[in-house]
C-alpha positions, 0 to 999 in steps of 0.5 A: 163704420158699417160694411156690406159687400156687393154680390155680382154675376148673379141672375135676378131670378136665381138671386131671389131664390138664394137670398131667401136661404140666407137670412140671419145676422151671420149671413144675410143677402139683401137687395138694394135697388138693382144690387145684391149685398152680403151682410154679416155680423162678422164685418162689425169687427172690421175697421176698413174694407181691406179686413172685410174682403177675406171674411166675405170670401170665406162666407160666400165660399161656405154658402156656395158649398151649402148650395152645392150640397143641397141644390147642386148649385156650385156658384151663384155669384161673386164678390164685387165692392165693399160699400161703407156706411156711416153710423146713421146708415148713410152710404159712403165710399166704395172700395174695390179690390184689385187682384192679379193672377200669376200663372206659372207655366213651362215654356219647354212644355209649350214648345213640345206641343208646338212641334209639327206632327205631319201637317199639324202641331202635336197639340192639335193632334192630341186634341183630335186624338182625345176626341176620337179615343175614349181612353185619351178623353178619360185621361184628360178628364182626370185633370178636371177644370180647377187650378190645381190637382187635388189629392183624390185626382192624383190618386185616380191618375196613378190608378188609371195608369195601372198603379205602382206595378205597371208604372215601375214596369214601364220605367216611368218612375221609381217604386219609391216615388210611386208608392210614396205618392200613392200612399200620401194621396190615399191618406188625404182622400181618407181623412176619416181613417188616418190610422188605417191609411197613414202618411209615409214618413217621407211623403211628397208635397202636393206640388211634387205629387202633382208634378209626378202625376203630370209627368206620368200622364205625359209619358202615357200620352206619348206611348198612346198617341 
């Protein structure tokens, strides 16, 4: 059985240009009727559509990174269904992937933003402050638009807040917490020089470092608003 993966959410003129960039056995984009498909020789080892999806995800991820580098095009399409074909090339069943995203959040944190501040909620007041104050806008921009903080962002947040000396002086965290977090973030943002920027022995996980960064930002916002 052979497989091809439908590519969705891509504008026609854009897909026509992108398709010409990926024409080879390992990664090929082709048009069939009104649909675009990703084909790859790596799919030949798969016995069912469930095995195709992760391979297609990785190949498309690499494609997006390449178009980002060469053309500032970060995402030109998404994965749709897997189309099966018989040995003679006759289209068969389509397999769709069901996904469910679980969002973990702090109810206590939302309740803080719900509290009244004059005639508006704290959340609304902070949005207004961010639109009016460049420093607040800069602080929120450090978070970015992704689903998680990367180490480089964590490092930049610590530097924005004044670094170890300022954070400790304000008693927002201990010297050990800030130093370990900063050194760890600095290590991962300098992957080409691991000896020059070594990991601390008791380095925090990315999750713990993210929690610290958010906690410090909250304290900075509370003092600035």
